[in-house]
Rosetta silent file (secondary structure, phi, psi, omega in degrees, C-alpha in Angstrom):
SEQUENCE: MIFGFNSDVQCGETWYHVQSEIQSKKRQLETHIFVHGRCVGRQITPLGDTGTPSEQEIQDMLKEQHREVLEAVRAGRLEQFAIPEP
SCORE:     score description
SCORE:     0.000 S_00000001
   1 L     0.000  131.967  176.986    8.816   -0.945   15.278 S_00000001
   2 L   -93.791  128.562  179.566    7.694   -2.039   11.819 S_00000001
   3 L   -94.163  -21.598 -179.655    8.677    0.359    9.059 S_00000001
   4 E   173.833 -177.852 -178.845    6.797   -1.365    6.275 S_00000001
   5 E  -133.285  145.122  175.669    5.816   -4.500    4.430 S_00000001
   6 E  -134.093  129.200  179.840    6.990   -6.047    1.155 S_00000001
   7 E  -141.978  147.157  172.190    5.200   -8.915   -0.577 S_00000001
   8 E  -109.223  133.116 -177.288    5.292  -10.607   -3.956 S_00000001
   9 E  -140.516  144.108 -178.549    1.967  -11.848   -5.286 S_00000001
  10 E  -107.603  140.094  172.032    0.919  -13.458   -8.556 S_00000001
  11 E  -134.961  114.807 -174.105   -2.204  -12.757  -10.582 S_00000001
  12 L    64.068 -128.603  179.561   -2.441  -14.773  -13.769 S_00000001
  13 L   -92.587   -4.237 -173.211    0.996  -14.818  -15.372 S_00000001
  14 E  -100.731  134.382  173.601    2.102  -11.540  -13.776 S_00000001
  15 E   -98.983  133.408  178.977    4.048  -11.174  -10.543 S_00000001
  16 E  -115.526  144.665  172.341    3.482   -7.994   -8.550 S_00000001
  17 E  -109.333  123.832 -178.587    5.605   -6.519   -5.777 S_00000001
  18 E  -112.204  125.428 -175.968    3.545   -4.710   -3.145 S_00000001
  19 E  -126.220  124.753  179.420    5.354   -2.313   -0.817 S_00000001
  20 E  -122.290  140.306  179.270    3.709   -0.485    2.104 S_00000001
  21 E  -152.312  160.149  176.582    5.286    2.099    4.374 S_00000001
  22 E   -93.032  125.537  175.767    4.518    4.827    6.850 S_00000001
  23 E  -103.910   87.595 -174.088    5.328    8.332    5.612 S_00000001
  24 L   -60.370  -44.367 -177.713    5.564   10.130    8.961 S_00000001
  25 L   -65.119  -34.609  178.882    6.436   13.568    7.582 S_00000001
  26 L   -87.013   -8.160 -176.774    3.510   13.454    5.141 S_00000001
  27 L    53.977   54.603  178.760    1.271   11.884    7.826 S_00000001
  28 E  -152.821  160.712  173.419    0.084    9.139    5.508 S_00000001
  29 E  -102.573  135.912 -178.756    0.298    5.450    4.749 S_00000001
  30 E  -127.333  132.198  173.143    1.486    4.546    1.254 S_00000001
  31 E  -124.961  127.319  179.679    1.210    1.257   -0.602 S_00000001
  32 E  -117.127  145.487  178.741    2.758    0.932   -4.066 S_00000001
  33 E  -115.530  125.478 -176.905    2.280   -1.860   -6.601 S_00000001
  34 E  -119.886  146.639  169.447    5.179   -2.654   -8.931 S_00000001
  35 E  -129.732  120.236 -179.410    5.628   -4.843  -12.003 S_00000001
  36 L    51.358   40.553  176.696    9.227   -5.309  -13.151 S_00000001
  37 L    82.670   -4.962 -179.844   10.283   -2.264  -11.091 S_00000001
  38 E  -101.232  129.178  179.043    7.639    0.059  -12.580 S_00000001
  39 E   -72.956  121.136 -178.441    4.982    1.480  -10.268 S_00000001
  40 E  -112.580   -3.782  178.990    1.574    0.558  -11.696 S_00000001
  41 E  -172.397  162.810  178.499   -0.629    1.543   -8.779 S_00000001
  42 E  -157.290  155.703  174.782   -0.812    3.046   -5.320 S_00000001
  43 E  -130.653  123.242  179.661   -3.035    3.474   -2.299 S_00000001
  44 E  -120.525  130.249  178.655   -2.511    6.484   -0.037 S_00000001
  45 E  -123.051  111.102  177.109   -4.308    6.896    3.274 S_00000001
  46 E   -66.878  143.633  177.189   -3.937   10.210    5.106 S_00000001
  47 L   -84.591   -7.419  176.159   -3.618    9.913    8.859 S_00000001
  48 L    86.129  164.506 -178.286   -5.621   13.113    9.259 S_00000001
  49 L   -96.295  -15.657 -178.368   -4.965   16.340   11.039 S_00000001
  50 L  -106.806  146.658  179.176   -6.930   15.570   14.172 S_00000001
  51 L    74.223  159.116  179.211   -5.976   13.128   16.831 S_00000001
  52 L  -131.560   97.339  178.395   -2.725   11.319   17.252 S_00000001
  53 L   -65.416  147.467  178.411   -2.929    7.577   16.684 S_00000001
  54 L   -68.999  164.780  178.203   -0.435    5.549   18.677 S_00000001
  55 H   -58.795  -40.964  179.409    2.500    3.887   16.947 S_00000001
  56 H   -64.851  -40.870  178.681    0.753    0.524   17.362 S_00000001
  57 H   -63.843  -40.875  178.691   -2.475    1.851   15.825 S_00000001
  58 H   -64.789  -43.860  178.964   -0.566    3.219   12.831 S_00000001
  59 H   -63.489  -39.012  177.434    1.250   -0.075   12.341 S_00000001
  60 H   -64.652  -40.632  178.235   -2.054   -1.965   12.553 S_00000001
  61 H   -63.176  -42.268  179.622   -3.594    0.381    9.967 S_00000001
  62 H   -65.188  -42.785  178.940   -0.620   -0.149    7.640 S_00000001
  63 H   -60.314  -43.201  179.365   -0.802   -3.919    8.043 S_00000001
  64 H   -66.096  -42.907  178.364   -4.520   -3.877    7.199 S_00000001
  65 H   -61.283  -44.376 -179.805   -3.980   -1.605    4.162 S_00000001
  66 H   -60.513  -45.354 -179.357   -1.204   -3.911    2.890 S_00000001
  67 H   -62.480  -43.419 -179.762   -3.430   -6.979    3.332 S_00000001
  68 H   -63.592  -40.761  178.466   -6.351   -5.327    1.501 S_00000001
  69 H   -66.506  -42.395  177.754   -4.156   -4.326   -1.445 S_00000001
  70 H   -57.967  -44.826  179.549   -2.688   -7.851   -1.656 S_00000001
  71 H   -62.183  -42.231  179.662   -6.196   -9.334   -1.774 S_00000001
  72 H   -65.029  -42.157  179.121   -7.254   -6.898   -4.510 S_00000001
  73 H   -63.656  -45.669  178.355   -4.151   -7.637   -6.603 S_00000001
  74 H   -56.949  -35.307 -178.212   -4.703  -11.403   -6.259 S_00000001
  75 L   -85.282   -2.287  179.042   -8.284  -10.883   -7.473 S_00000001
  76 L    79.157   18.144 -179.101   -7.121   -8.767  -10.438 S_00000001
  77 L   -97.005   71.421 -177.605   -8.782   -5.581   -9.175 S_00000001
  78 L   -90.171  -18.043 -175.014   -5.984   -3.121  -10.002 S_00000001
  79 H   -58.831  -30.027 -179.099   -8.133   -0.350  -11.495 S_00000001
  80 H   -71.629  -11.901 -179.136   -8.839    1.121   -8.046 S_00000001
  81 H  -109.387    8.030 -176.127   -5.103    1.750   -7.584 S_00000001
  82 L   -58.082  141.280  176.892   -4.434    3.348  -10.984 S_00000001
  83 L   -91.677  125.365 -179.234   -2.078    6.296  -11.044 S_00000001
  84 L   -59.790  141.168  176.029   -3.577    9.276  -12.914 S_00000001
  85 L   -69.709  143.377  179.128   -1.852   10.210  -16.154 S_00000001
  86 L   -70.072    0.000    0.000   -0.045   13.596  -16.036 S_00000001
């Protein structure tokens, strides 16, 4: 069973750490983007209230979400992951 993914990726002069995990209790997939330990973005995908995806399907979804976020970070498209100001 895969619990999550961690990757370091560079865009320009900045290195980003991308961390993805399954939040079973919240029934969602979460990917966070960090710079020097500070979270600068996130992508949350609810698993929904209907249907029960298999463990393999959930892991595949998480892997795909992680890959998509990595590609966006490499391309400098971080605005879509911005965390709203309180």
